[in-house]
LOBA-181872 format. One record per atom (N, C-alpha, C): residue in three letters; atom name; x, y, z. Coordinates in nm, 2 decimals, padded with zeros to 4 digits. Layout:
REM residues N
 resn name     c1     c2     c3
  ala   CA      X      Y      Z
...
***
This chain:
REM residues 72
 resn name     c1     c2     c3
  met    N  00.08 -00.12  00.00
  met   CA  00.00  00.00  00.00
  met    C  00.09  00.12  00.00
  asp    N  00.05  00.22 -00.08
  asp   CA  00.13  00.34 -00.09
  asp    C  00.06  00.45  00.00
  ala    N  00.12  00.56  00.01
  ala   CA  00.08  00.67  00.10
  ala    C -00.06  00.72  00.05
  gly    N -00.09  00.72 -00.08
  gly   CA -00.22  00.77 -00.13
  gly    C -00.33  00.68 -00.08
  thr    N -00.31  00.55 -00.08
  thr   CA -00.41  00.46 -00.03
  thr    C -00.44  00.48  00.11
  ile    N -00.34  00.49  00.19
  ile   CA -00.36  00.51  00.34
  ile    C -00.43  00.64  00.37
  leu    N -00.39  00.75  00.30
  leu   CA -00.46  00.87  00.31
  leu    C -00.60  00.87  00.27
  gly    N -00.63  00.79  00.16
  gly   CA -00.77  00.77  00.12
  gly    C -00.85  00.70  00.22
  phe    N -00.79  00.59  00.29
  phe   CA -00.86  00.52  00.39
  phe    C -00.89  00.62  00.51
  ile    N -00.79  00.70  00.55
  ile   CA -00.81  00.79  00.66
  ile    C -00.92  00.89  00.63
  ala    N -00.92  00.94  00.51
  ala   CA -01.02  01.03  00.46
  ala    C -01.16  00.97  00.47
  gly    N -01.17  00.84  00.42
  gly   CA -01.29  00.77  00.43
  gly    C -01.34  00.75  00.57
  tyr    N -01.25  00.71  00.66
  tyr   CA -01.29  00.69  00.80
  tyr    C -01.34  00.82  00.86
  leu    N -01.27  00.93  00.83
  leu   CA -01.32  01.06  00.88
  leu    C -01.45  01.11  00.82
  ala    N -01.47  01.08  00.69
  ala   CA -01.60  01.11  00.63
  ala    C -01.71  01.03  00.69
  thr    N -01.68  00.90  00.72
  thr   CA -01.78  00.81  00.78
  thr    C -01.82  00.86  00.92
  leu    N -01.71  00.90  01.00
  leu   CA -01.74  00.96  01.13
  leu    C -01.83  01.08  01.13
  ala    N -01.80  01.17  01.03
  ala   CA -01.87  01.29  01.02
  ala    C -02.02  01.26  00.97
  gly    N -02.03  01.16  00.88
  gly   CA -02.17  01.13  00.84
  gly    C -02.25  01.07  00.95
  val    N -02.19  00.98  01.03
  val   CA -02.26  00.92  01.14
  val    C -02.30  01.02  01.25
  phe    N -02.21  01.11  01.27
  phe   CA -02.24  01.22  01.37
  phe    C -02.35  01.31  01.32
  leu    N -02.35  01.34  01.19
  leu   CA -02.46  01.42  01.13
  leu    C -02.59  01.34  01.13
  leu    N -02.58  01.21  01.11
  leu   CA -02.70  01.13  01.11
  leu    C -02.77  01.13  01.25
  tyr    N -02.69  01.12  01.35
  tyr   CA -02.75  01.11  01.49
  tyr    C -02.76  01.25  01.56
  leu    N -02.72  01.36  01.49
  leu   CA -02.73  01.49  01.55
  leu    C -02.87  01.53  01.60
  pro    N -02.97  01.50  01.52
  pro   CA -03.11  01.53  01.57
  pro    C -03.14  01.45  01.70
  val    N -03.10  01.33  01.71
  val   CA -03.13  01.25  01.83
  val    C -03.06  01.31  01.95
  ile    N -02.93  01.35  01.93
  ile   CA -02.86  01.41  02.04
  ile    C -02.92  01.54  02.08
  ala    N -02.96  01.62  01.98
  ala   CA -03.03  01.75  02.02
  ala    C -03.16  01.73  02.09
  val    N -03.24  01.63  02.06
  val   CA -03.36  01.60  02.13
  val    C -03.33  01.55  02.27
  val    N -03.23  01.47  02.29
  val   CA -03.20  01.42  02.42
  val    C -03.15  01.54  02.51
  val    N -03.07  01.62  02.45
  val   CA -03.02  01.74  02.53
  val    C -03.14  01.83  02.56
  ala    N -03.23  01.85  02.47
  ala   CA -03.35  01.94  02.49
  ala    C -03.44  01.88  02.60
  leu    N -03.45  01.75  02.60
  leu   CA -03.54  01.68  02.71
  leu    C -03.47  01.70  02.84
  leu    N -03.34  01.68  02.85
  leu   CA -03.27  01.70  02.98
  leu    C -03.28  01.84  03.03
  val    N -03.27  01.94  02.94
  val   CA -03.28  02.08  02.98
  val    C -03.43  02.10  03.03
  ala    N -03.53  02.05  02.96
  ala   CA -03.67  02.07  02.99
  ala    C -03.69  02.00  03.13
  ala    N -03.64  01.89  03.15
  ala   CA -03.66  01.82  03.28
  ala    C -03.60  01.90  03.40
  gly    N -03.48  01.96  03.37
  gly   CA -03.42  02.05  03.48
  gly    C -03.50  02.17  03.50
  val    N -03.55  02.23  03.40
  val   CA -03.63  02.35  03.42
  val    C -03.76  02.32  03.49
  leu    N -03.82  02.20  03.46
  leu   CA -03.94  02.16  03.53
  leu    C -03.92  02.13  03.68
  gln    N -03.80  02.07  03.71
  gln   CA -03.77  02.05  03.85
  gln    C -03.75  02.18  03.92
  leu    N -03.69  02.28  03.86
  leu   CA -03.67  02.41  03.92
  leu    C -03.80  02.48  03.94
  leu    N -03.90  02.47  03.85
  leu   CA -04.03  02.53  03.86
  leu    C -04.11  02.46  03.97
  leu    N -04.09  02.33  03.99
  leu   CA -04.17  02.26  04.09
  leu    C -04.10  02.26  04.23
  leu    N -03.98  02.31  04.24
  leu   CA -03.91  02.31  04.37
  leu    C -03.99  02.38  04.48
  pro    N -04.05  02.50  04.45
  pro   CA -04.12  02.57  04.56
  pro    C -04.24  02.48  04.61
  leu    N -04.31  02.41  04.52
  leu   CA -04.42  02.33  04.55
  leu    C -04.37  02.21  04.64
  val    N -04.26  02.15  04.61
  val   CA -04.21  02.04  04.69
  val    C -04.17  02.09  04.83
  ile    N -04.11  02.21  04.84
  ile   CA -04.08  02.26  04.97
  ile    C -04.20  02.29  05.05
  leu    N -04.31  02.34  04.99
  leu   CA -04.43  02.37  05.06
  leu    C -04.49  02.24  05.11
  val    N -04.50  02.14  05.03
  val   CA -04.55  02.01  05.07
  val    C -04.47  01.95  05.18
  arg    N -04.34  01.96  05.18
  arg   CA -04.26  01.91  05.29
  arg    C -04.29  01.99  05.42
  lys    N -04.31  02.12  05.41
  lys   CA -04.34  02.20  05.53
  lys    C -04.47  02.16  05.59
  ile    N -04.57  02.13  05.50
  ile   CA -04.70  02.10  05.55
  ile    C -04.70  01.96  05.61
  arg    N -04.63  01.86  05.56
  arg   CA -04.62  01.73  05.61
  arg    C -04.53  01.71  05.73
  his    N -04.45  01.81  05.75
  his   CA -04.35  01.80  05.86
  his    C -04.42  01.81  06.00
  arg    N -04.38  01.72  06.09
  arg   CA -04.44  01.72  06.22
  arg    C -04.36  01.80  06.31
  pro    N -04.42  01.88  06.40
  pro   CA -04.34  01.95  06.50
  pro    C -04.26  01.85  06.59
  ser    N -04.15  01.90  06.64
  ser   CA -04.07  01.81  06.72
  ser    C -04.12  01.79  06.86
  gly    N -04.22  01.87  06.90
  gly   CA -04.27  01.85  07.03
  gly    C -04.37  01.74  07.05
  gln    N -04.41  01.67  06.95
  gln   CA -04.50  01.56  06.96
  gln    C -04.43  01.43  07.01
  asp    N -04.51  01.35  07.08
  asp   CA -04.46  01.23  07.14
  asp    C -04.46  01.12  07.02
  thr    N -04.35  01.08  06.97
  thr   CA -04.35  00.99  06.86
  thr    C -04.27  00.86  06.90
  asp    N -04.25  00.83  07.03
  asp   CA -04.17  00.72  07.07
  asp    C -04.25  00.59  07.07
  gly    N -04.38  00.59  07.06
  gly   CA -04.46  00.47  07.06
  gly    C -04.48  00.40  07.19
  ser    N -04.43  00.46  07.30
  ser   CA -04.45  00.39  07.43
  ser    C -04.59  00.38  07.47
  trp    N -04.68  00.47  07.42
  trp   CA -04.82  00.47  07.46
  trp    C -04.89  00.33  07.41
  met    N -04.83  00.27  07.31
  met   CA -04.89  00.14  07.27
  met    C -04.87  00.03  07.37
  leu    N -04.77  00.04  07.45
  leu   CA -04.73 -00.07  07.55
  leu    C -04.81 -00.04  07.68
  gly    N -04.87  00.07  07.69
  gly   CA -04.95  00.09  07.82
  gly    C -04.86  00.14  07.93
  arg    N -04.75  00.19  07.91
  arg   CA -04.66  00.24  08.01
  arg    C -04.70  00.38  08.05
***
């Protein structure tokens, strides 16, 4: 094999890599867009999650040891 053949193979591999990248570029863009949308949705719902946790939180003054079940 001479240098021209090897350079031709290298150019073919690079062209194939570029073609496959361009072929899957829309899929990559959609995945990135979905990840960004999920992150924005989490940020928008964060105040609601904090509010629900505050509502469900029990005050620390309550008796939660369960000894009342044993009749002591």
